[in-house]
C-alpha positions in Angstrom: 113.0 36.8 74.4 111.7 40.7 76.3 113.4 41.5 72.3 112.0 38.7 70.4 108.3 39.6 72.2 108.7 43.8 71.1 110.2 42.3 67.7 106.8 39.8 67.3 104.0 42.6 68.4 106.0 45.3 65.8 105.9 43.2 63.4 101.5 41.8 64.3 100.5 45.8 64.0 102.4 46.2 60.7 101.6 43.6 58.8 97.9 44.4 60.0 98.1 48.0 59.8 97.9 48.7 55.7 94.5 48.9 54.8 93.4 46.2 52.4 89.5 44.7 51.7 89.8 43.4 54.9 90.2 46.3 57.1 88.4 47.8 54.5 85.3 45.7 55.1 86.1 45.8 59.2 85.9 49.8 59.3 82.5 49.1 56.8 81.1 46.3 59.1 82.7 48.5 62.1 80.0 51.9 61.0 77.0 49.4 59.8 77.1 46.8 62.1 78.8 47.9 65.3 82.5 48.0 66.7 82.7 44.2 68.0 81.3 42.9 64.3 84.9 45.2 62.6 86.4 43.5 65.4 85.9 39.9 65.3 86.6 40.6 61.8 89.8 41.6 62.1 90.2 39.0 64.8 89.6 36.4 61.7 92.7 38.3 59.9 94.2 37.7 62.6 94.4 33.8 62.9 95.1 33.9 59.2 97.8 35.7 59.8 99.7 33.9 62.0 99.0 30.9 60.4 101.2 32.5 57.1 103.6 32.7 59.8 103.5 30.3 61.5 104.3 28.8 58.0 107.4 31.3 57.0 108.6 30.8 60.5 108.7 27.0 59.9 110.4 27.5 56.8 113.0 30.0 57.3 113.3 27.6 60.3 114.7 24.9 58.6 117.5 27.1 57.0 119.1 29.1 59.5 122.6 28.5 59.4 122.0 30.0 56.2 119.9 33.0 57.3 122.8 33.3 59.4 125.3 32.6 56.9 124.1 35.3 54.8 123.0 37.7 57.7 123.7 40.9 56.1 122.6 40.2 52.2 119.6 39.1 53.6 118.8 42.0 55.4 119.0 43.7 52.8 116.8 41.7 50.0 114.4 42.0 53.4 114.8 45.8 53.1 114.3 45.8 49.4 111.0 44.0 50.2 109.8 45.6 52.9 110.3 48.6 50.3 107.2 46.7 47.9 105.3 46.8 50.2 105.5 50.4 51.4 105.4 51.4 48.0 102.5 48.7 47.0 101.0 50.5 49.9 101.7 54.1 49.6 100.2 54.1 45.8 97.0 51.7 46.9 93.6 52.6 47.2 91.2 50.0 48.2 88.4 52.5 48.4 87.8 52.1 44.4 87.4 49.1 44.7 85.2 49.1 47.5 81.3 48.2 46.8 78.7 49.5 48.7 76.5 46.4 50.0 73.7 45.7 52.3 74.2 42.4 54.6 72.1 40.6 56.2 72.9 40.4 60.3 76.2 39.4 60.5 77.3 36.8 63.7 81.3 38.0 65.2 81.0 34.0 64.0 80.8 34.8 60.4 82.8 37.6 60.3 85.5 35.9 61.9 85.0 33.4 58.8 85.0 35.9 56.9 87.7 37.7 57.8 90.3 34.9 57.8 89.3 33.7 54.7 89.5 37.1 52.4 93.0 36.9 54.6 94.0 34.2 53.7 93.1 34.5 49.6 96.2 37.2 50.1 99.0 34.6 49.9 101.7 37.2 48.6 101.2 38.3 52.3 104.4 35.1 52.8 107.0 37.1 51.0 106.4 40.0 53.9 106.6 38.1 56.2 110.3 37.1 54.9 110.7 40.9 54.5 109.8 41.2 58.0 111.6 39.2 59.7 114.7 39.0 58.0 114.6 42.7 59.2 113.8 42.6 62.1 115.8 39.6 62.8 113.0 36.8 64.0 114.3 33.9 62.7 117.6 33.3 64.4 120.1 30.2 65.6 120.2 31.7 68.7 116.0 31.6 69.3 114.2 28.4 71.0 111.1 27.0 69.4 109.0 28.1 72.4 111.1 31.3 72.3 109.9 31.5 68.5 106.1 30.6 70.0 106.1 33.6 71.8 107.4 35.5 69.4 104.8 34.6 66.8 102.0 34.4 69.5 103.2 38.3 70.2 101.8 38.7 66.1 99.1 37.7 67.3 98.5 39.8 70.1 99.6 42.5 67.6 97.4 42.5 65.3 93.9 42.0 67.8 95.9 45.0 69.4 95.3 46.7 66.1 92.0 45.1 65.7 90.9 46.4 69.1 92.3 50.5 69.1 90.8 50.7 65.1 87.5 49.7 65.5 87.6 51.4 69.4 89.0 55.2 66.6 86.3 54.2 64.3 83.7 53.9 66.8 83.5 57.1 68.2 84.2 58.7 65.5 81.4 58.0 63.0 79.7 61.2 62.9 83.5 62.4 60.9 84.4 59.7 59.9 85.2 59.2 55.3 85.4 56.3 54.5 88.4 57.3 51.9 90.3 59.0 54.6 91.5 55.2 53.8 93.3 56.2 51.0 95.0 58.8 53.4 96.1 56.2 56.2 97.0 54.0 53.3 99.8 56.6 52.6 100.7 58.0 55.5 101.9 53.7 56.3 102.9 53.0 52.6 105.1 56.2 53.3 106.3 55.3 56.8 107.5 51.6 56.0 109.4 52.5 52.8 111.1 54.7 55.3 111.9 51.6 57.6 112.8 50.4 54.3 115.2 52.2 53.5 117.3 53.2 56.2 117.7 49.3 56.7 118.2 49.7 53.0 121.0 52.2 54.0 122.8 50.6 57.3 123.1 47.2 55.6 124.9 48.6 52.6 127.9 50.3 55.3 128.0 47.4 57.1 128.9 46.4 54.1 131.6 48.6 52.9 
C-alpha cells in the first residue's frame, strides 16, 4: 500500500507539472488576482485529472489479466508514450498562445470551475495516464479496489501539493517573475520525462533480451 501511495503522489505531480494552458492561467491569476485564485484554478484542474485517472484505471482494470501477461511489452509501450509527452512538453511554448486579458472579479468557485473545464477539454490526458500507469505498475491484479481508490486519492493529493507549491512560489517571487520563464520550466520538465522514459525503455529492453 505504501508503494501505491508513493506512485500516486509521483503520478499526480508528473501530470500537473507540465505547464499547459491551465498552468499558465493558474500563474496568471496568481500574479493578477492573488495566490488563492490561482490555487483554486489548480484545484479544478486536479478534480478533472482525478476523474480521467479513475476512468483510465477502470479501463485498465477490466483487462488486468492481459496487462500482467504482457507486462514487459506494455511497460515498454508506456515508456514510449511517456517519452512522447516529454518531447511534446519540451518543444511546446504555452506562452505563445497566452493572451493578456482583463478579467472581472473572479471568485474561487469560478476559478475552480474554469480550471476543471479547461483540463477536462484535453481528453488526450488519458494517453498520458495509460503511459504513467504502465510505467509505474499502478494497476496490478494484487491491488484491491480500496488500494486503487487510495492510489487515486494520492494522485489528487500529489496534484494539490503541486498547485499549492507553485502558487506559493509565484506569489513570493512575483516582483521578479517573468511569465516567459514557463518556457524554460517546460523544457526542464519535458527533459525529465524523456529521461524517465529512456530509463524505462532501456530496462525493458534488457529484461526482454
